[in-house]
Backbone bond lengths (Angstrom), bond angles and torsions (degrees), N, CA, C in turn:
res aa  C-N    CA-C-N  psi(-1)  N-CA   C-N-CA  omega(-1)  CA-C   N-CA-C  phi
1 M - - - 1.465 - - 1.518 109.93 -
2 S 1.339 117.24 130.97 1.449 122.07 -179.68 1.526 109.44 -123.37
3 I 1.339 115.78 109.70 1.460 121.02 178.33 1.522 108.18 -100.07
4 K 1.317 116.50 124.24 1.460 122.09 -179.62 1.529 110.75 -108.48
5 I 1.329 115.02 148.25 1.464 121.34 -176.67 1.528 109.08 -109.99
6 V 1.329 115.20 133.30 1.463 122.94 176.53 1.518 108.06 -121.84
7 S 1.331 117.14 143.02 1.460 121.11 174.13 1.519 108.97 -144.20
8 D 1.327 116.89 -168.09 1.460 121.99 -179.99 1.524 109.59 -123.69
9 S 1.322 116.65 169.47 1.458 120.51 -172.55 1.519 113.99 -71.93
10 A 1.329 117.95 -6.51 1.470 120.16 176.46 1.522 112.57 -81.29
11 C 1.340 117.39 -0.75 1.466 119.23 -176.32 1.523 113.33 -83.61
12 D 1.337 118.46 -11.55 1.470 121.61 172.54 1.520 114.34 51.62
13 L 1.310 117.40 48.67 1.463 120.16 175.31 1.529 110.25 -61.70
14 P 1.327 117.83 141.05 1.475 119.73 173.51 1.521 110.23 -58.71
15 D 1.326 116.94 154.32 1.461 122.28 -177.62 1.527 111.62 -53.23
16 G 1.309 115.25 132.13 1.457 121.50 174.79 1.515 115.72 87.36
17 M 1.336 117.48 -11.56 1.461 119.48 -175.17 1.522 113.02 -72.36
18 A 1.333 117.68 -35.84 1.465 119.63 178.70 1.526 110.46 -62.60
19 E 1.334 115.46 -44.15 1.466 119.84 179.45 1.531 110.74 -67.31
20 K 1.318 117.15 -42.12 1.468 121.11 -177.10 1.520 112.02 -60.96
21 Y 1.329 116.88 -40.80 1.463 120.42 -174.36 1.529 113.31 -106.68
22 G 1.328 116.96 8.70 1.456 119.52 176.71 1.513 113.91 65.85
23 I 1.325 116.90 36.46 1.467 122.07 -179.58 1.530 108.67 -89.41
24 T 1.314 116.70 130.89 1.463 121.13 177.60 1.535 109.35 -95.30
25 I 1.327 116.18 125.81 1.460 121.56 -178.02 1.535 109.81 -107.04
26 V 1.324 116.21 125.55 1.468 121.96 176.51 1.532 107.80 -99.18
27 P 1.330 118.53 120.80 1.464 120.04 -174.95 1.525 113.56 -77.12
28 L 1.328 115.69 143.81 1.448 121.44 167.48 1.522 108.40 -81.19
29 Y 1.336 115.82 174.87 1.463 121.23 -178.06 1.528 110.65 -110.09
30 I 1.324 115.26 145.26 1.459 122.24 175.80 1.529 108.39 -127.36
31 T 1.329 116.29 133.37 1.459 120.81 170.49 1.518 107.29 -110.91
32 M 1.329 115.92 118.82 1.458 122.29 -173.10 1.526 109.69 -136.65
33 C 1.328 116.05 124.97 1.474 121.13 179.49 1.530 111.04 52.99
34 G 1.321 116.16 39.57 1.457 121.41 175.78 1.510 115.88 81.16
35 K 1.329 117.85 5.30 1.463 121.47 -179.05 1.516 110.54 -125.72
36 S 1.331 116.47 142.46 1.467 121.23 -178.32 1.523 111.00 -97.05
37 Y 1.329 115.40 143.55 1.463 122.12 -179.22 1.524 110.14 -135.71
38 L 1.328 116.13 151.23 1.455 121.81 166.80 1.525 107.02 -85.82
39 D 1.310 116.22 124.06 1.460 121.95 -176.70 1.527 111.24 -55.96
40 M 1.345 115.84 128.06 1.459 124.37 176.42 1.531 113.86 66.94
41 I 1.344 117.05 6.81 1.460 120.49 175.21 1.522 109.71 -115.10
42 D 1.338 115.65 -53.35 1.462 120.44 -178.81 1.527 113.06 -89.31
43 I 1.326 116.89 -14.01 1.462 120.45 -178.80 1.525 108.64 -148.31
44 S 1.337 116.13 134.55 1.471 120.82 -178.60 1.524 110.07 -85.56
45 R 1.331 115.06 168.14 1.458 120.10 178.43 1.535 111.00 -59.07
46 D 1.320 116.50 -55.14 1.466 119.60 -175.16 1.527 111.94 -63.40
47 E 1.330 116.86 -40.12 1.462 119.47 178.87 1.521 110.45 -61.71
48 F 1.323 116.99 -42.25 1.462 120.72 179.71 1.532 111.26 -60.36
49 Y 1.340 116.76 -51.05 1.463 119.89 -175.79 1.529 112.09 -68.90
50 Q 1.316 117.28 -29.99 1.464 120.07 177.15 1.525 111.47 -69.04
51 R 1.338 116.40 -34.35 1.458 120.59 -178.41 1.526 113.03 -86.27
52 L 1.321 117.13 -20.79 1.466 121.67 -172.72 1.536 114.10 -53.76
53 P 1.346 120.16 -48.05 1.465 119.56 -176.63 1.530 114.23 -62.95
54 S 1.332 117.86 -22.11 1.458 120.79 -177.05 1.522 113.46 -88.95
55 C 1.350 117.34 -4.08 1.467 120.30 -179.71 1.528 110.32 -75.86
56 D 1.325 116.29 134.26 1.465 120.34 178.17 1.524 111.68 -68.41
57 E 1.322 116.41 -32.37 1.457 121.92 179.31 1.526 109.23 -122.10
58 V 1.327 115.30 148.05 1.458 120.06 177.08 1.531 108.97 -65.20
59 P 1.333 118.47 132.09 1.465 120.70 179.26 1.527 112.03 -58.90
60 T 1.305 115.52 154.04 1.462 121.30 177.60 1.526 109.36 -117.37
61 T 1.319 115.73 162.01 1.466 120.87 -178.81 1.524 110.34 -128.85
62 A 1.315 115.54 159.60 1.464 121.28 176.75 1.515 109.55 -145.85
63 A 1.316 115.39 147.56 1.461 121.24 179.24 1.527 110.46 -72.10
64 P 1.342 116.85 155.96 1.468 119.51 172.75 1.527 109.79 -60.67
65 S 1.305 116.69 152.48 1.462 120.64 177.72 1.530 110.31 -76.18
66 P 1.340 117.91 157.16 1.470 119.39 173.62 1.530 111.78 -55.23
67 E 1.329 117.03 -35.81 1.462 120.24 -179.71 1.528 111.57 -64.20
68 A 1.338 116.74 -34.98 1.472 119.58 177.91 1.526 109.98 -62.42
69 F 1.333 116.71 -41.34 1.468 119.92 177.71 1.526 111.24 -70.21
70 R 1.334 117.29 -42.79 1.470 119.71 179.44 1.520 111.01 -57.30
71 S 1.323 115.56 -42.68 1.461 119.95 -179.72 1.523 111.37 -60.44
72 V 1.335 116.79 -42.22 1.471 121.45 178.79 1.519 110.37 -65.88
73 Y 1.332 117.02 -44.99 1.469 120.37 -178.53 1.534 110.91 -61.72
74 K 1.330 116.46 -43.13 1.469 120.57 -179.86 1.530 111.06 -64.82
75 K 1.320 116.04 -41.54 1.464 120.72 179.64 1.524 110.73 -61.73
76 L 1.335 117.21 -43.30 1.464 120.77 179.29 1.528 111.15 -66.75
77 A 1.335 116.87 -36.71 1.466 120.40 176.94 1.519 110.86 -62.44
78 L 1.327 116.33 -43.90 1.467 120.60 179.08 1.525 111.77 -64.78
79 A 1.348 115.57 -27.43 1.469 119.80 179.49 1.525 112.31 -84.67
80 G 1.337 117.09 -0.91 1.458 119.80 174.25 1.510 116.68 113.87
81 A 1.315 118.88 4.11 1.464 120.36 179.35 1.526 110.02 -66.80
82 S 1.327 115.61 131.04 1.466 119.83 177.11 1.524 111.26 -92.24
83 Q 1.343 115.67 -24.87 1.469 121.92 175.88 1.523 108.08 -150.67
84 I 1.341 115.62 155.31 1.464 121.73 177.76 1.518 109.17 -129.62
85 I 1.332 115.16 136.25 1.469 120.76 170.78 1.525 106.35 -113.55
86 S 1.315 115.80 120.04 1.459 122.28 -176.39 1.531 108.57 -109.21
87 I 1.336 116.46 110.30 1.465 122.73 -169.99 1.528 109.42 -113.08
88 H 1.352 116.63 130.21 1.463 117.93 -170.03 1.521 114.62 -137.84
89 I 1.340 113.41 164.64 1.461 122.68 177.54 1.527 109.66 -51.54
90 S 1.325 115.77 147.71 1.469 121.92 -175.96 1.524 112.46 -46.85
91 T 1.312 114.98 135.13 1.463 120.70 178.63 1.524 112.17 -62.72
92 N 1.338 117.93 -19.16 1.459 121.03 177.06 1.526 112.67 -75.89
93 L 1.331 117.10 -10.04 1.464 121.17 -176.12 1.519 113.80 -116.48
94 S 1.309 117.99 -17.25 1.463 120.38 -173.78 1.524 110.15 -157.11
95 R 1.330 114.82 155.37 1.467 120.68 175.92 1.533 111.43 -93.78
96 T 1.316 115.79 10.86 1.466 119.87 -179.18 1.521 111.55 -55.24
97 I 1.321 116.32 -43.04 1.466 119.53 -176.86 1.527 111.61 -65.76
98 D 1.341 117.81 -27.66 1.465 120.44 176.86 1.531 110.48 -64.18
99 S 1.331 116.24 -42.27 1.468 119.92 177.14 1.522 111.13 -63.79
100 A 1.338 116.02 -39.53 1.462 119.85 178.91 1.534 110.90 -64.43
101 H 1.336 116.59 -42.37 1.470 120.12 177.90 1.528 110.98 -60.92
102 E 1.328 116.89 -45.16 1.467 120.52 -179.70 1.523 110.83 -62.15
103 A 1.327 115.76 -41.98 1.466 119.57 179.09 1.520 111.46 -66.35
104 A 1.326 116.53 -41.88 1.468 120.65 -179.13 1.529 111.24 -61.77
105 A 1.340 115.50 -38.66 1.466 119.95 -177.83 1.528 112.62 -68.53
106 T 1.316 116.79 -20.53 1.468 120.48 -177.33 1.528 112.30 -114.54
107 T 1.323 117.01 15.28 1.466 121.54 176.11 1.521 108.68 -99.79
108 E 1.330 116.19 117.05 1.469 121.02 -175.03 1.516 112.76 -97.47
109 Q 1.319 117.73 -18.92 1.469 120.70 -172.38 1.523 113.57 -74.00
110 V 1.345 117.92 -25.65 1.461 120.97 -174.18 1.531 108.80 -157.38
111 P 1.339 118.28 143.12 1.467 119.94 175.90 1.535 110.54 -68.11
112 V 1.326 116.66 133.74 1.466 121.79 -179.77 1.534 108.96 -122.63
113 T 1.325 115.86 124.57 1.472 121.72 175.50 1.518 108.06 -105.88
114 V 1.322 116.56 119.69 1.466 122.11 -178.70 1.522 109.10 -97.38
115 V 1.346 116.07 131.84 1.460 121.82 -174.22 1.530 110.41 -128.75
116 D 1.311 116.11 134.45 1.467 122.01 172.51 1.527 107.79 -83.71
117 S 1.333 116.72 119.20 1.472 119.85 179.60 1.520 111.82 -68.87
118 T 1.347 116.76 -17.83 1.468 124.70 -174.24 1.522 111.57 62.37
119 Q 1.337 117.03 19.10 1.457 120.98 -174.30 1.526 111.24 -138.34
120 L 1.321 115.35 178.68 1.450 122.58 174.01 1.515 108.95 -139.07
121 S 1.336 115.64 164.25 1.457 122.89 175.77 1.536 110.99 51.56
122 L 1.317 116.35 -137.95 1.459 120.99 -175.43 1.532 111.85 -65.45
123 G 1.339 117.21 -23.17 1.463 119.28 174.33 1.517 110.54 -60.13
124 A 1.334 116.46 -45.66 1.464 120.26 175.34 1.524 110.16 -66.96
125 G 1.335 116.26 -36.65 1.458 120.38 -179.92 1.516 113.02 -58.63
126 Y 1.326 116.88 -41.38 1.460 119.62 -179.87 1.530 112.08 -69.92
127 V 1.319 117.46 -32.26 1.463 120.54 174.13 1.528 109.57 -64.22
128 V 1.320 116.02 -45.10 1.466 121.61 179.46 1.530 110.72 -62.88
129 M 1.338 117.18 -43.74 1.463 120.72 179.73 1.515 111.74 -63.06
130 A 1.330 117.20 -41.13 1.470 120.41 179.35 1.527 110.55 -61.57
131 A 1.329 115.77 -40.35 1.468 119.87 178.77 1.531 110.64 -66.14
132 A 1.321 117.01 -42.44 1.461 120.83 -178.94 1.530 111.42 -66.66
133 Q 1.325 116.46 -39.77 1.463 120.23 177.46 1.527 110.84 -63.09
134 A 1.325 116.15 -41.62 1.473 120.14 179.07 1.525 110.75 -66.20
135 A 1.331 117.01 -39.22 1.469 120.65 178.17 1.529 110.48 -63.91
136 A 1.338 116.13 -39.88 1.465 120.53 179.30 1.522 111.81 -65.10
137 Q 1.336 116.43 -26.97 1.463 121.86 178.35 1.528 112.38 -83.39
138 G 1.337 116.16 -0.76 1.459 120.11 177.45 1.508 115.20 83.55
139 K 1.316 117.17 16.98 1.462 120.01 179.88 1.527 110.64 -70.79
140 S 1.323 115.59 155.26 1.461 121.31 -177.07 1.528 111.08 -77.22
141 L 1.327 115.75 168.49 1.463 120.94 177.71 1.524 110.74 -57.13
142 E 1.318 116.77 -46.18 1.466 120.49 -178.40 1.525 111.38 -63.78
143 E 1.323 117.30 -39.06 1.465 120.84 178.48 1.526 110.97 -65.80
144 I 1.316 116.67 -41.07 1.467 120.16 -179.55 1.525 110.45 -66.79
145 L 1.312 117.18 -41.73 1.466 120.31 179.49 1.527 111.25 -63.44
146 T 1.329 116.77 -35.03 1.474 120.77 176.41 1.521 110.14 -66.18
147 I 1.328 116.76 -41.66 1.471 121.23 178.24 1.524 110.59 -63.30
148 I 1.327 117.02 -42.81 1.467 121.29 178.43 1.527 110.41 -59.75
149 E 1.313 116.84 -47.38 1.467 120.74 -179.07 1.526 111.11 -61.06
150 D 1.324 116.49 -41.41 1.465 120.75 -178.52 1.524 111.79 -65.86
151 I 1.337 116.72 -50.51 1.464 118.63 -174.93 1.524 111.47 -70.58
152 S 1.327 117.58 -32.31 1.464 119.27 179.58 1.521 111.15 -65.42
153 K 1.323 117.22 -33.95 1.471 120.77 177.41 1.520 111.85 -68.59
154 R 1.342 116.39 -28.99 1.471 120.49 -175.49 1.530 113.39 -95.69
155 T 1.327 116.78 2.78 1.464 120.99 -175.53 1.527 111.10 -103.06
156 Y 1.334 115.15 134.54 1.463 122.21 -178.63 1.529 109.46 -131.47
157 V 1.324 116.00 143.80 1.459 121.64 170.94 1.522 108.33 -122.80
158 F 1.330 115.98 128.33 1.469 122.92 176.15 1.526 107.31 -124.07
159 A 1.330 117.92 130.16 1.465 119.72 -178.06 1.521 110.82 -144.92
160 A 1.335 115.62 135.09 1.463 122.35 177.38 1.522 108.82 -101.11
161 L 1.335 116.88 122.29 1.459 121.59 -179.93 1.522 110.39 -86.95
162 D 1.319 114.73 148.70 1.462 119.46 178.25 1.520 111.68 -87.12
163 T 1.348 116.37 -23.81 1.458 121.26 -177.94 1.524 110.10 -150.36
164 L 1.319 116.22 152.89 1.470 122.00 175.15 1.528 111.93 -93.75
165 H 1.308 117.04 -4.44 1.461 121.55 -171.71 1.528 112.09 -54.91
166 Y 1.316 116.92 -48.27 1.463 119.59 -172.69 1.526 112.00 -74.93
167 L 1.331 117.15 -37.24 1.461 119.68 176.37 1.517 111.06 -63.24
168 S 1.324 117.23 -42.36 1.464 120.16 -178.46 1.517 111.23 -67.03
169 K 1.336 117.56 -38.15 1.454 121.21 -179.76 1.519 112.31 -73.92
170 S 1.325 116.40 -29.75 1.462 119.55 -176.40 1.519 112.87 -79.18
171 G 1.341 116.40 -13.35 1.453 119.69 -178.86 1.509 113.79 82.95
172 R 1.346 117.53 6.99 1.459 120.79 -179.27 1.530 111.85 -90.64
173 M 1.334 116.84 9.27 1.451 119.67 -177.33 1.519 108.42 -148.80
174 H 1.303 116.93 145.44 1.451 120.97 179.92 1.528 109.66 -60.17
175 V 1.338 116.27 129.16 1.467 121.16 -176.00 1.516 111.61 -59.33
176 A 1.332 117.24 -38.02 1.469 119.97 -179.04 1.519 111.03 -60.78
177 L 1.324 117.19 -40.18 1.459 120.50 178.74 1.520 110.03 -65.34
178 A 1.320 117.23 -39.28 1.460 120.57 178.60 1.524 110.71 -61.90
179 R 1.342 117.65 -41.90 1.457 120.85 -179.94 1.527 111.42 -66.42
180 V 1.319 116.27 -43.98 1.466 120.26 177.99 1.519 110.34 -61.00
181 G 1.335 115.35 -42.10 1.455 119.62 179.99 1.509 112.36 -62.04
182 T 1.319 116.74 -39.61 1.462 120.49 179.03 1.520 110.95 -65.85
183 I 1.313 116.72 -43.37 1.462 121.11 -178.09 1.527 111.43 -66.11
184 L 1.307 115.97 -44.46 1.461 120.68 -174.31 1.528 112.68 -94.73
185 R 1.311 117.32 4.03 1.469 122.36 -177.69 1.538 111.66 56.94
186 I 1.303 114.88 40.05 1.467 119.92 179.34 1.526 110.41 -74.54
187 K 1.326 115.99 140.35 1.459 122.93 175.45 1.524 107.50 -104.74
188 P 1.318 118.44 106.74 1.465 119.53 -178.50 1.521 111.48 -69.54
189 L 1.314 115.85 143.66 1.465 121.95 177.84 1.528 107.31 -121.72
190 L 1.317 116.05 120.55 1.459 122.04 -177.53 1.519 110.62 -95.74
191 K 1.338 114.97 139.56 1.463 120.93 176.87 1.527 108.11 -128.68
192 M 1.338 116.15 139.17 1.464 120.30 -178.92 1.519 110.56 -139.23
193 N 1.336 115.66 126.16 1.464 121.87 174.08 1.518 108.15 -158.10
194 Q 1.334 116.32 132.88 1.456 123.18 177.53 1.530 112.76 53.01
195 G 1.321 115.94 39.85 1.452 120.19 174.19 1.501 115.70 79.34
196 N 1.341 116.99 7.25 1.464 120.35 -177.10 1.529 110.78 -110.09
197 P 1.348 118.36 96.78 1.459 119.77 176.94 1.531 110.57 -77.97
198 E 1.318 116.49 133.59 1.463 121.79 178.41 1.525 109.26 -129.84
199 V 1.321 115.66 154.76 1.459 121.00 178.74 1.522 109.71 -126.18
200 E 1.331 115.48 129.31 1.464 121.29 170.95 1.521 108.28 -107.70
201 R 1.326 116.48 152.80 1.457 119.94 177.04 1.533 109.33 -109.90
202 V 1.323 114.92 118.93 1.460 121.76 179.17 1.525 107.25 -117.63
203 R 1.330 116.80 141.89 1.458 119.13 -169.23 1.530 114.83 -82.43
204 T 1.307 118.48 -28.00 1.467 119.68 -174.83 1.525 110.62 -132.83
205 T 1.319 114.73 162.35 1.463 120.23 176.63 1.523 110.75 -62.11
206 E 1.329 116.71 -44.68 1.456 120.23 178.50 1.523 110.65 -62.40
207 G 1.328 116.03 -39.56 1.466 119.68 177.85 1.510 111.76 -63.30
208 S 1.320 117.28 -36.91 1.463 119.84 179.86 1.526 111.02 -68.86
209 I 1.331 117.51 -35.98 1.465 120.40 177.45 1.522 110.49 -66.22
210 R 1.330 116.11 -45.04 1.472 119.27 178.40 1.528 110.93 -61.31
211 R 1.322 116.24 -38.43 1.469 120.09 -179.95 1.529 110.61 -67.69
212 L 1.324 117.54 -40.71 1.463 120.20 177.07 1.520 111.09 -58.90
213 L 1.316 116.24 -46.53 1.467 120.89 -179.93 1.522 110.96 -62.88
214 H 1.329 116.49 -39.38 1.468 120.47 179.49 1.525 110.86 -65.45
215 L 1.331 117.26 -43.59 1.462 120.61 -178.39 1.530 111.65 -61.86
216 V 1.322 116.25 -41.14 1.467 120.12 178.65 1.526 110.24 -67.18
217 N 1.316 116.49 -46.47 1.459 120.83 -179.64 1.532 111.35 -60.47
218 E 1.321 115.63 -34.30 1.463 122.05 -177.60 1.524 112.59 -68.48
219 L 1.329 117.32 -21.40 1.460 120.36 -179.06 1.523 112.65 -68.03
220 G 1.314 116.58 -23.15 1.458 119.63 -177.59 1.520 110.91 90.12
221 P 1.334 117.83 -158.49 1.467 120.76 -176.81 1.530 111.68 -56.85
222 L 1.331 115.60 136.27 1.462 121.12 -176.24 1.525 112.05 -113.68
223 E 1.305 114.83 145.36 1.468 121.54 171.91 1.521 109.63 -85.43
224 K 1.343 115.83 -37.08 1.467 120.87 -178.96 1.523 109.67 -154.83
225 L 1.339 114.53 145.03 1.462 121.05 175.44 1.527 107.79 -139.04
226 S 1.319 116.64 126.98 1.462 122.34 -179.42 1.521 109.57 -134.01
227 L 1.338 115.05 169.67 1.458 120.01 -177.91 1.525 110.67 -118.41
228 V 1.341 114.90 146.29 1.464 121.30 176.74 1.524 108.70 -130.12
229 H 1.334 116.16 151.44 1.463 119.40 179.08 1.515 109.85 -159.37
230 T 1.336 116.09 163.72 1.455 121.16 173.94 1.525 108.42 -118.76
231 F 1.320 115.65 94.40 1.459 123.82 177.96 1.533 110.99 51.71
232 A 1.339 115.03 47.80 1.466 121.08 -178.48 1.523 108.91 -130.72
233 Y 1.329 116.42 58.99 1.455 121.63 -171.72 1.532 112.63 -62.69
234 E 1.306 117.68 -41.64 1.461 119.94 -179.61 1.527 111.29 -69.62
235 R 1.314 117.06 -43.96 1.463 120.72 -178.75 1.527 111.62 -66.30
236 I 1.332 117.37 -37.66 1.459 118.97 -179.37 1.522 110.55 -71.63
237 A 1.333 116.91 -29.54 1.466 120.17 175.55 1.527 110.37 -65.85
238 V 1.317 116.85 -39.40 1.469 121.36 177.01 1.530 110.23 -65.22
239 L 1.337 116.93 -43.72 1.469 120.35 179.51 1.525 110.53 -62.74
240 Y 1.320 116.56 -39.61 1.465 120.72 177.67 1.534 111.16 -58.36
241 Q 1.320 116.69 -44.98 1.464 120.72 179.95 1.527 111.19 -63.25
242 R 1.308 116.63 -40.45 1.469 120.33 -177.93 1.529 112.46 -74.75
243 A 1.326 117.11 -18.75 1.464 120.85 -177.28 1.522 112.89 -101.68
244 K 1.333 118.33 6.40 1.460 121.13 -172.26 1.525 114.11 -54.03
245 D 1.314 117.02 -36.10 1.464 120.46 -178.45 1.524 112.69 -73.31
246 L 1.337 117.95 -10.77 1.464 121.18 -176.14 1.527 113.02 -93.25
247 F 1.329 117.24 -15.75 1.464 119.58 -176.51 1.526 110.76 -74.04
248 P 1.336 117.27 135.75 1.466 120.19 178.82 1.528 111.45 -58.78
249 V 1.306 116.78 137.55 1.471 121.28 179.99 1.521 110.18 -61.65
250 S 1.317 116.88 -34.07 1.464 121.63 -177.15 1.527 112.82 -75.22
251 D 1.332 117.44 -13.38 1.461 121.44 -177.43 1.525 109.19 -87.31
252 T 1.323 116.53 100.44 1.464 121.36 -173.60 1.529 113.21 -79.30
253 Q 1.324 117.05 -16.37 1.460 120.39 179.86 1.517 110.13 -130.20
254 V 1.323 116.30 126.28 1.465 121.67 177.54 1.523 108.02 -99.43
255 D 1.322 116.88 116.69 1.458 120.99 177.36 1.526 109.45 -77.99
256 I 1.324 116.61 131.59 1.469 122.70 173.23 1.522 106.14 -123.44
257 V 1.326 116.10 108.31 1.459 121.54 -168.96 1.527 111.02 -115.75
258 S 1.318 115.09 130.54 1.464 121.26 171.69 1.527 108.26 -81.55
259 V 1.316 116.02 125.72 1.469 121.64 -172.95 1.527 111.10 -66.90
260 T 1.313 116.04 138.38 1.449 122.41 -178.68 1.535 112.36 -56.57
261 P 1.350 117.76 146.33 1.462 120.71 179.27 1.524 114.65 -54.98
262 V 1.330 118.08 -31.74 1.462 119.02 -176.45 1.535 111.43 -65.11
263 L 1.328 117.27 -25.78 1.463 121.00 172.59 1.526 110.56 -90.55
264 G 1.339 116.03 -33.61 1.458 120.39 178.62 1.518 112.98 -60.96
265 C 1.350 117.09 -26.26 1.469 120.33 175.53 1.521 111.41 -55.41
266 H 1.319 116.55 -36.50 1.463 121.82 -175.56 1.526 112.78 -95.42
267 L 1.329 116.32 -24.50 1.465 120.07 -175.86 1.521 112.66 -95.75
268 G 1.326 116.86 -32.56 1.457 120.74 -176.69 1.520 111.34 82.04
269 P 1.337 116.97 172.51 1.465 120.91 178.75 1.520 111.21 -75.93
270 G 1.334 115.88 165.85 1.461 120.72 174.65 1.508 116.20 86.21
271 V 1.336 118.19 5.25 1.467 121.32 178.66 1.526 109.99 -77.19
272 I 1.333 116.59 137.90 1.464 121.53 171.74 1.522 108.97 -132.98
273 G 1.320 116.59 148.70 1.457 117.72 -179.92 1.511 113.40 -177.69
274 F 1.320 114.62 -169.85 1.464 122.81 -175.61 1.522 111.08 -127.29
275 T 1.318 115.28 150.75 1.460 123.09 160.78 1.517 106.77 -117.16
276 A 1.327 116.06 124.10 1.463 120.95 -175.70 1.535 110.53 -125.81
277 I 1.326 115.16 140.45 1.464 120.76 172.84 1.520 107.82 -118.74
278 K 1.317 115.82 119.03 1.461 120.54 178.60 1.532 109.98 -70.03
279 K 1.325 114.94 149.77 1.468 119.07 174.21 1.515 110.20 -66.30
280 E 1.332 115.01 149.63 1.459 119.39 175.24 1.517 109.57 -64.78
281 S 1.309 116.72 138.54 1.458 120.40 175.36 1.512 108.44 -80.18
282 R 1.300 115.94 131.28 1.477 120.31 -176.04 1.527 110.74 -96.97
């Protein structure tokens, strides 16, 4: 039995992980400065963020088509997949999973189980990696789905935005909050767990960093702690130094991931934050 894992480009897997675990990534679409791109294929992270400030209009994004998913599912079936688990960015943030469901329902070559990761960015990436690792170990569909459910409940993403401009323009945030934030110089702080995105309002950059550190510390013992950012290399290096005491001793590698452009369209540059996985309760 060969179970293959499919995800989308919003999952922000660390470099090399898709190839290592045989994960197939279906790209979302970005329209930027009047031109369309396949996320992470036609435009790199750094190129996107470097060009972003010069765009007259905020870039827009679109989910992959059902046909894009069907094509991937059929290709994997022809390569020997006996089952496919297709894991995607939270349904509360994107319609990507709707396209995956439609494709799965019309794919005859192989059974496809579509799963909501309930996460975004590297939070979704760690759910996808856990599923791929379990598949590589020969675990059954039911065992993998149990692992996905467990890790998704224990995974949190916290991120401090540098500006409200892109969220307000993208329509992913209440306009009134964006206006208040601009007037009062509020730094929004996003929290994500189990599909529930929340926003806190913090008044200063320093306050947002202290709040990020507090939120991570409040989780208790951690299995993994990583950093995410949107073209904010210097700021994320500072956050890493200030968070050194929070990283699990057993975690020999700290992932520092630049967020994919398809999410950067809505978040803008200058975002810094954490992806944390709580330890299993025994």
